[in-house]
C-alpha positions as CSV (number, residue, x, y, z in Angstrom):
1,M,-10.4,-39.8,16.3
2,S,-10.6,-36.0,16.6
3,P,-9.6,-34.4,19.9
4,S,-12.2,-33.5,22.4
5,P,-13.6,-29.9,22.1
6,V,-12.0,-27.4,24.4
7,P,-14.3,-25.4,26.7
8,V,-13.1,-21.8,26.7
9,G,-14.5,-18.9,28.7
10,V,-14.8,-15.3,27.4
11,I,-15.0,-12.9,30.3
12,G,-16.2,-9.4,29.6
13,L,-18.3,-8.7,26.4
14,G,-17.4,-5.1,25.7
15,D,-16.2,-3.5,22.5
16,I,-12.8,-5.3,22.1
17,A,-14.4,-8.7,22.8
18,R,-17.1,-8.2,20.3
19,K,-15.0,-6.6,17.5
20,A,-11.7,-8.6,17.8
21,Y,-12.2,-11.8,19.7
22,L,-15.6,-13.3,19.4
23,P,-15.5,-13.3,15.6
24,V,-12.3,-15.4,15.8
25,L,-13.2,-17.7,18.7
26,C,-16.7,-18.5,17.4
27,A,-15.3,-19.5,14.0
28,L,-12.4,-21.7,15.3
29,P,-13.1,-25.5,15.2
30,G,-12.8,-27.6,18.3
31,L,-13.9,-24.9,20.8
32,V,-16.9,-24.7,23.1
33,P,-17.2,-21.0,24.0
34,H,-18.7,-20.0,27.3
35,L,-19.7,-16.3,27.7
36,M,-19.5,-14.5,31.0
37,T,-20.5,-11.0,32.0
38,R,-22.4,-9.8,35.1
39,S,-25.4,-8.5,33.0
40,R,-27.9,-11.2,32.1
41,D,-29.3,-9.0,29.4
42,T,-25.9,-8.5,27.8
43,V,-24.8,-12.1,27.9
44,D,-28.1,-13.2,26.4
45,R,-28.0,-10.6,23.7
46,I,-24.4,-11.5,22.7
47,G,-25.0,-15.2,23.1
48,D,-28.0,-15.0,20.8
49,A,-26.0,-13.0,18.2
50,Y,-23.2,-15.6,18.2
51,R,-25.4,-18.6,18.8
52,V,-23.5,-19.5,22.0
53,P,-25.7,-21.4,24.4
54,D,-23.3,-21.6,27.4
55,R,-23.8,-18.3,29.3
56,H,-22.8,-17.2,32.8
57,T,-23.1,-14.1,35.0
58,T,-20.6,-15.2,37.7
59,L,-17.0,-16.2,37.6
60,D,-17.7,-19.1,39.9
61,G,-20.4,-20.4,37.5
62,L,-17.9,-20.2,34.6
63,I,-15.2,-22.1,36.5
64,E,-17.7,-24.7,37.7
65,A,-18.7,-25.3,34.1
66,G,-15.2,-26.8,33.5
67,V,-13.5,-24.3,31.2
68,R,-9.9,-25.2,30.5
69,A,-8.9,-21.7,29.4
70,A,-10.3,-18.2,29.5
71,F,-10.0,-15.0,27.6
72,V,-10.3,-12.0,30.0
73,H,-11.6,-8.8,28.5
74,A,-13.0,-7.2,31.7
75,P,-11.9,-3.7,32.7
76,T,-8.3,-3.5,33.7
77,E,-9.2,-2.7,37.3
78,R,-10.7,-6.2,37.6
79,H,-7.9,-8.1,35.9
80,H,-5.9,-9.0,39.1
81,G,-8.8,-10.5,40.9
82,I,-10.2,-12.4,37.9
83,V,-6.9,-13.7,36.7
84,T,-5.9,-14.8,40.2
85,R,-9.1,-16.7,40.7
86,L,-8.7,-18.4,37.3
87,L,-5.1,-19.4,37.8
88,D,-5.9,-20.7,41.3
89,A,-8.6,-22.9,39.7
90,G,-6.1,-24.4,37.2
91,V,-7.4,-22.4,34.2
92,D,-5.0,-21.2,31.5
93,V,-5.4,-17.4,30.9
94,F,-5.2,-15.0,28.1
95,V,-5.7,-11.4,29.2
96,D,-6.0,-8.1,27.5
97,K,-3.1,-5.7,28.0
98,P,-2.2,-4.3,30.4
99,L,-2.1,-7.0,33.0
100,S,-2.8,-4.4,35.6
101,Y,-2.4,-0.6,36.2
102,S,-0.1,-1.7,39.1
103,L,3.3,-3.1,38.3
104,A,3.3,-4.9,41.6
105,E,0.0,-6.7,40.7
106,S,1.4,-7.5,37.2
107,R,4.4,-9.1,38.8
108,E,2.2,-11.1,41.2
109,L,0.2,-12.5,38.3
110,V,3.2,-13.6,36.4
111,A,4.7,-15.3,39.5
112,L,1.4,-17.0,40.3
113,A,1.1,-18.4,36.8
114,R,4.6,-19.9,37.1
115,E,3.8,-21.3,40.6
116,R,0.6,-22.9,39.3
117,G,2.2,-24.1,36.1
118,R,-0.5,-22.4,33.9
119,C,-0.3,-20.4,30.7
120,L,-0.5,-16.6,31.1
121,A,-0.6,-14.7,27.8
122,V,-1.1,-11.0,27.2
123,G,-2.9,-9.5,24.2
124,F,-0.1,-7.9,22.2
125,N,-1.6,-8.6,18.7
126,R,1.1,-6.7,16.8
127,R,3.5,-9.5,17.6
128,F,1.3,-11.7,15.4
129,A,0.2,-9.2,12.7
130,P,1.7,-10.6,9.5
131,A,3.0,-7.2,8.2
132,Y,4.7,-6.6,11.5
133,V,6.1,-10.1,11.8
134,A,7.5,-9.8,8.3
135,A,9.5,-6.7,9.5
136,L,11.7,-9.1,11.5
137,E,13.0,-10.5,8.1
138,H,13.9,-7.0,6.7
139,P,16.8,-4.6,7.6
140,R,15.9,-2.5,10.5
141,D,18.9,-0.4,11.6
142,L,16.3,2.3,12.0
143,V,12.8,1.8,13.2
144,L,10.2,4.6,13.5
145,L,6.7,3.8,14.9
146,Q,4.1,6.4,15.3
147,K,0.4,6.2,16.5
148,D,-1.8,9.2,16.7
149,R,-5.1,10.0,18.4
150,R,-7.6,12.8,17.8
151,D,-8.1,15.2,20.8
152,D,-7.5,12.5,23.3
153,A,-5.0,13.8,25.9
154,G,-5.4,11.9,29.2
155,D,-3.9,10.7,32.5
156,V,-0.3,9.6,32.1
157,R,-0.6,6.1,33.6
158,T,-3.9,5.3,31.8
159,V,-2.6,6.5,28.4
160,V,0.7,4.7,28.6
161,L,-0.7,1.4,29.9
162,D,-3.9,1.4,27.8
163,D,-2.4,2.5,24.5
164,F,1.3,3.5,24.2
165,I,2.1,0.0,25.7
166,H,1.4,-1.4,22.2
167,L,4.2,0.7,20.7
168,V,6.5,0.0,23.5
169,D,6.1,-3.8,23.1
170,T,6.4,-3.6,19.3
171,L,9.6,-1.6,19.5
172,R,11.0,-4.1,22.0
173,M,10.0,-6.9,19.5
174,L,11.9,-5.3,16.7
175,A,14.9,-4.2,18.7
176,P,18.0,-6.4,19.1
177,A,18.8,-7.5,22.7
178,T,21.7,-5.0,22.7
179,A,19.4,-2.1,22.4
180,D,19.4,-1.2,26.1
181,D,19.9,2.6,26.0
182,V,16.5,4.1,26.8
183,R,15.4,7.7,26.6
184,V,11.9,9.1,27.3
185,R,10.6,12.5,26.2
186,G,7.1,14.0,26.3
187,S,4.7,16.7,27.1
188,V,2.4,16.6,30.1
189,V,0.1,19.6,30.6
190,D,-2.0,19.9,33.8
191,G,-1.5,16.2,34.4
192,R,-2.7,15.2,30.9
193,L,-0.3,13.5,28.4
194,H,-0.2,15.3,25.1
195,H,2.7,13.3,23.5
196,V,5.3,10.8,24.4
197,V,8.5,9.6,22.6
198,L,10.5,6.5,23.5
199,D,14.0,5.9,22.0
200,L,15.8,2.6,22.2
201,D,19.4,2.6,21.0
202,G,22.1,0.0,20.7
203,P,25.0,-0.9,18.4
204,G,23.7,-0.5,14.9
205,F,20.2,0.1,15.9
206,T,18.0,3.1,16.7
207,G,14.3,2.8,17.4
208,T,11.8,5.5,18.1
209,A,8.1,5.1,19.2
210,V,5.9,8.3,19.1
211,M,2.4,8.8,20.3
212,N,0.6,12.2,19.7
213,R,-2.7,12.3,21.6
214,L,-3.6,15.6,19.7
215,G,-2.5,14.4,16.3
216,G,-5.7,14.9,14.4
217,T,-5.7,11.4,13.0
218,A,-6.0,7.8,14.4
219,D,-3.3,6.3,12.1
220,E,-0.4,4.0,12.9
221,V,2.7,3.9,10.8
222,L,5.7,1.6,11.1
223,Q,8.9,2.4,9.1
224,T,11.9,0.1,9.0
225,A,15.1,0.9,7.1
226,G,18.6,-0.3,6.6
227,A,20.9,-1.8,3.9
228,N,19.6,0.7,1.3
229,S,16.0,-0.4,1.7
230,R,12.9,1.1,3.4
231,R,9.6,-0.5,4.3
232,E,6.4,1.1,5.6
233,V,3.3,-0.4,7.1
234,V,0.2,1.7,7.5
235,N,-2.4,0.7,10.1
236,L,-0.9,-2.8,10.4
237,T,-2.1,-3.8,6.9
238,R,-0.9,-1.7,4.0
239,V,2.8,-2.3,3.0
240,V,5.1,-0.2,0.8
241,E,8.6,-1.4,0.1
242,N,11.1,1.0,-1.5
243,G,8.2,3.2,-2.6
244,V,6.3,0.3,-4.2
245,P,2.9,-0.8,-2.7
246,Q,2.8,-4.5,-2.0
247,R,-0.1,-6.8,-2.9
248,T,-2.1,-8.0,0.0
249,D,-4.7,-10.7,0.4
250,D,-7.9,-8.6,0.2
251,W,-9.9,-11.6,1.3
252,A,-8.1,-12.1,4.5
253,S,-10.2,-11.1,7.5
254,T,-9.4,-8.1,9.7
255,G,-8.7,-10.5,12.5
256,R,-6.1,-12.2,10.5
257,R,-4.4,-9.1,9.2
258,R,-4.3,-7.4,12.6
259,G,-2.9,-10.5,14.3
260,F,-5.9,-11.5,16.4
261,E,-6.4,-14.9,14.7
262,A,-2.8,-16.0,15.0
263,M,-2.6,-14.7,18.6
264,C,-5.6,-16.7,19.7
265,E,-4.5,-19.8,17.8
266,H,-1.0,-19.6,19.4
267,F,-2.6,-19.5,22.9
268,L,-5.1,-22.2,22.2
269,D,-2.4,-24.5,20.6
270,A,-0.5,-24.2,23.9
271,V,-3.6,-25.0,25.9
272,R,-4.3,-28.1,23.8
273,S,-0.7,-29.4,23.9
274,G,-0.1,-28.6,27.6
275,R,2.8,-26.3,26.7
276,R,3.1,-23.4,29.2
277,L,3.2,-19.9,27.9
278,D,5.2,-17.5,30.2
279,A,4.4,-13.8,30.4
280,G,7.9,-12.8,31.4
281,D,8.5,-10.9,28.2
282,A,5.2,-9.1,28.5
283,L,6.1,-8.2,32.0
284,A,9.3,-6.6,30.7
285,T,7.2,-4.4,28.5
286,H,5.1,-3.4,31.6
287,E,8.3,-2.6,33.5
288,L,9.5,-0.3,30.7
289,C,6.1,1.4,30.7
290,E,6.5,2.0,34.4
291,R,9.8,3.7,33.8
292,I,8.1,5.9,31.1
293,I,5.3,6.8,33.5
294,A,7.8,7.7,36.2
295,E,9.9,9.9,34.0
296,L,6.9,11.7,32.5
297,S,5.2,12.2,35.9
298,E,8.4,13.5,37.5
299,G,9.0,15.9,34.7
300,T,12.4,14.4,33.8
301,A,11.3,13.3,30.3
């Protein structure tokens, strides 16, 4: 006998939900998606496009429908209130990064999930992108990770927590536990972040993450090196090892290659099995981001 379908809420139907999550969730077997946004026109338009009949315009209505888990893609300013309400209702939660723009609120959410015995997962898709996961099996005495933006200087806190946080988390994933020497550098002009550099160092390891908000491109490049070998990943998908381009599965979906499928499956497997996912490691990334923000804002970087 096959297991009962799992009712899963999708809260917030903006760009990231439509591009990255709904194509995955609506294709996975054994799920009953429930869409929720405050606009009736929007929820009906997206519901029609994905042939999802269960639609809601209030969080209470979604919870009363009996969802066991929820994906939260609402604006970051609303994360704390929405995630708190879901955890208090006994719903397992997956939430886009960052948990909150406030470190205190992020800590509250992690503590509440532990108190309620619920899953709390944060959307760091690079931890599941196959080309990045494979880097863990290659020498990485030196790691260089750079992501650029075109003419997109912005508020320090917003840029670090909305975007640079991905690089911070990836560098933490690739670094050994002994890499605890942290250095932050950057350029802030009239309150707007132009570029930021994070160095993590430890015995036998040096890692650097760079974001240039005025870089003229929107590319991301990961380089790992050591033991007379070098590996490069461009935009999470194209791999070159020792100068030789590697074959990739051209038929794999964008969601699979960028880690969204495996990330969603990891969370949903935990929901089905009753295994609790803890967001403590994601919180450590938020805490490091808070240090970066402080040093950039105080002009000590």
